N, C-alpha and C positions, 0 to 999 in steps of 0.2 A: 858443660861436661864433655859432650861429644867432640868438642874442638880441642880442649886442653888435655883431657885424659880419657880417650875412647877405650883404653885398656883397663881403666879403673885402678891404676897403680902408679900414676904419675902425679907429682906435686903440681898444683895450679897456682897462679898468682893469688895473693891474699884476697883481692877484691872479688874473686870468683866465689870463694867460700862465704864471704860476707854477703854476697847477693843471694846465696842459698838460704842463709839465716834470715835475711830480711823477707825474702819471698815466701818462705815457709811460715814465718810469723804472720804475715799479712793473710796468707791462705787460712791459717787457723783462726784468725780473728774474724774474717768474713764468713767462714764456715759456721762460726758461733752466732753471729748477729743476723744472719739471713732469716732465721726463724722469728726473731724479734721484729724485723722489718715486715715480714709477711703478716704477723698478727696485728701490727700497727695499721697496715693498709687493708686488713680484712681479706687477705689472699691465701691464708693457710689452706692446705689441701694435700691430696695424695701426690700430685705432680711435684710439689716441693720436696716431699720426702723422697720421691724417686730421684730427683736431681741431686739432693744432698748425699744420699748413700751411693748413688751411681757414680758421681764424680769422685767421691772418696775411694771407691773400689778401684778405679783406674789410677788415681794418684798414688795408691799404696805401692804398686810395683815401680812407678817412676821414682818415688822417694827412696826405695831400696837401692836403686842405681846411684843416686846422689850420696846416700850413706856409705855405700861400698867404695865410691870414689873418694869420699872424705877420709875414710879409714884406710885407703890404699889396699883394700882386700883383693883387688885384681879379679881377673876372670878365672874362677875356680869354685871349689866346693864351699868356701866360706860365704861367697855371695849367694850361692844357691841355698845354703842353710838360712841365711838372713831372709831371703825371699820366702822360703817355706814358713818361717815363724810369722812373718808379717801377714801373708795371705791367709794362713790358718787362723790367726787372731780375728781377722775381718770376717772370714767365713763362719766361724763358730759363733761370733757375736750376732751375726745376721740370722743364723739358724736358731739361736736362743730367742731372738726377738719374734721370730715366726711362731714359736710354740708358746711363749709366755706373754706375748703381746706387749712386752715392755723392753725397751732398749736399756740393757745394763752394761756399763762399760768396764766393770771390775774395779778393784781397789786402786790399781794403777791403770789409768785410762790412756789408751793409745792416742785418741784425738786431743787429749789435753796434756797430761804429764809426758806422754811419749813424744808428742810433737815439740813441746817446749824443751825437752831434753835434747832433741835433735838440733833445735835452734842454737842451744848453748854449745853443742859439739861443733857445729859449723862455725860459729863465732870464734871459739877457741882455736879451731884449725887455722883460721885466718890469722890469729894473733901468734900462734906457735910456729907458723912458717910452712905449713903443709901437712898432708896426711901421713908423711913418713914418721912424724912424731908418735903417732898411735901404734907404730910397730915396735917401739921400744918397750923394754920390760917395765911394767907398772911399778913393781917394788923397788927396782933400781932408780927409777925416775923420781920417786918420792923420798929417796935417801935411805932406804932400808938396806943394810949390809947383807951379803950372802952368807948367812950363818949355816952351820952344818945341819941344824935341825930342820931347815927349810928345804924340802925336796927341790931339785933342780927344775922339775916340771912346772912347779908353781912359781918359782922365782923367775924363770925365763918367760913366763906367759906375758904377752904384750897387752897393751891397753885394749886393743880391739878384741882380743880373745876373752879378756875379763868381761867386756861388755856383752859378748855373745853368751857367756855363762849367765850373766844377770838376766838377759832377755829370755834364755831358756827357762829359768826359774819362774819368771813372770808368766811365760806362755803356759807352762804346766799348771800353775795355780789358777789362771783365768779359765783355762779349758775345763778343768775339773769343776770349778765353781759354776760355769755355764751349764755343764751337763747336769749338775745337781739341781740347778734352778729349773731346767726343762723337765726333769723327771718329777720334781715336786709339783710343778704347775699342772702337768698331765694327770698325776694321781689325784690332785684336788678336783679335777674335772671328771674323774672316773674313767680316764683313758689309760691304755697300756703305756707304760713309761718307756719300755725298751724299744718299742716301734720307732720312736723318735730318733733313736741312735742310727737307724738306717739312713737318715738324711746325711750323715757324715761320710757315707760310702763313696759318693761322687768325688769328694775332695780326696779321700784316701786312694781311689783309683788313679786320679790324675797325678797324685804325688807318689805313686808307685811307678808310674810310667815315666815321669820327668827325670828322676835320677837314673833310672834304668837306661833311658835313651842317651843321656849325657855320659854315662859310664861306657856305653857301647860306641859312642862317638866323641872321644876326648878332644878331637879337633874342634868341634862345636863348643865344648866346654871352655877351652882355653884360648880360642881365637875369635869366636863369633857368638859370645854369650849375650851381648846386649840385645840383638833382635830376638833371641830366644826368650829372654826375660820379658820383653814386650809381649810376646805370644803367650807365655805362661800367665802373665798378668791379666790378659784379656780373657783367657779361659776361666780364671777365677771371677773376673768382673761379670762375665755372662751368667755364671751360676748365681752369683749374688744378686744380679738384677732380676733374674727370674724368681728368686726367693722373695725379693721385695714386692714384686707384682703379686705373687701368690698371697703374701701377707696382707697387702692392701685390698685385694679382691676376695679374701677369705676362701681361696680355692686350694686344691690339693697341693701338697708339697712337691716341688719339681725334682724329680730324680733323673739323673743322666745329663749329659752335656754333649751336644753334637761336635763341639770343638775338640773333644778328646779323641775322636776317631782318627784324625791324621796322626796323632801321637802313637796310637796303637799300631798303625801301619809302619811308622818309623821304627818302632821297637822291633817288630817282626822282621822288617827288611834288614835291620842292622844285626839282628841275632843270628841270621842264617850263616854268614861267613865265620862268625865266632864259633858256633857249634861245629861247623865243618872242620875248623882248625883243631879244636880240642877233642872232639869225640868222633870225628869222621863222618858225621851225619848232619847235613844242613842243606842250605839252598843258597844260590848266588844272590847278591844284592841287586835289586833292580835299579837303585840309585847309583851304586858303584862309586865313582870317583868323589873326592872331597868337594869338587865344584858343584856337583849335583846335590850333595848333602846340604851345602850352604843355600843353594837355590830352593831346596825343600823347606828349610827353615823360614826363608822369606815368603814362600808360598803359604805356609801355615800362618804366618803373621798377617798376610794379606787376606786370607780366608777369615781369620778371627776378626779383623777390622771390618770386613764386609758383613759378617753375620751379626756381630754385636752392634755395629752401626745401624743396620736395618732394623734390628730389634728395638733399639732406642727410638728411632724415628717413628716406627709403627706404634709403639706404646704412647709416645708423646701425642701423636695425632689422635689416637683413640681416646685418650683421657680428655684432651682439649675438646673434641667433638661431643663427648658424652656430657661433660660439665659446662659446655658452652663458655669456655675461657680461652684466652690466648696464652702462648708460651713466652715467658720473659717480658710480657707487656700486660698492663692492667686493662682489661676490657670493660669492667663495670666497677668504677671507683665507688667506695662506700663512704658516704658523708656522715659526719656526726650530727646529732640532732640539733645542736646549737648552730652549726654551720648551715643546716637546712633552713632554720628560721631566719638567719641573717640573709641568706640568699633570697628568701621570699620578701 
């Protein structure tokens, strides 16, 4: 993707889209069978759950970039809206699992139906000759004439825009369902239901700052969105990882995220010149030129990689030491009774 369409709006060779379809299908397959393999070898445990959800959390933002490139959404608000919907789905489902102690993926499951849908889209993009196909009018493409009773707004909506409408409906439905499940589970335990909703404020704060920063820095939005998406994805992955740890250790729900602080600074720094221009009261930007704004985004990305990476390594070492296991290697194989007798 970075080689053929770094701006997320260029058609790629068909084999590129085909590779995305095959790669994502293999990812979904291995993501499903790893639990079966762990139970078969007697290695099920909290580290496996951490790996499963932790990798999915990082992969979500990467998959948004591939989807945006396949749909030729480009560097702009459509890609940001897609990123918001995907990260919110993952965050809310992990939040629900923390409070209900059950992972519920909704009627339309992202890891199953959602991923298979993406595989089909990538495969069709390869067959249809590129992402530019999805920018055509859906109704016109399927042969529906432009009748007077059809509003131009609906008739001219492209395939990718209809897909975003479909995703929005699914997002609202799954979010409401998850909130209901959380409140029902807490009431059943005699706990206050509304307190759990406070756990969504971290995500809400991050996604108040993200569009605000991009609005104040359109140069980042339209020219350097890819590294910013990496950063925003790691912000969400860090929150999700801490939620998973709190769920596994039955500890207090983690509120706050240190990776949001650079974003707060970026918004404050960018808002000064804008306020100065419109109301005459503001402050000069410490970052100033566009070059420094780009450097700031890469600095945020580097910080996020360092913080999240050190968090992952620390958690893995702690769990391995406590459970006396190895990571990605079986330390104590479990033999079946029949195999033990045969060995004797």
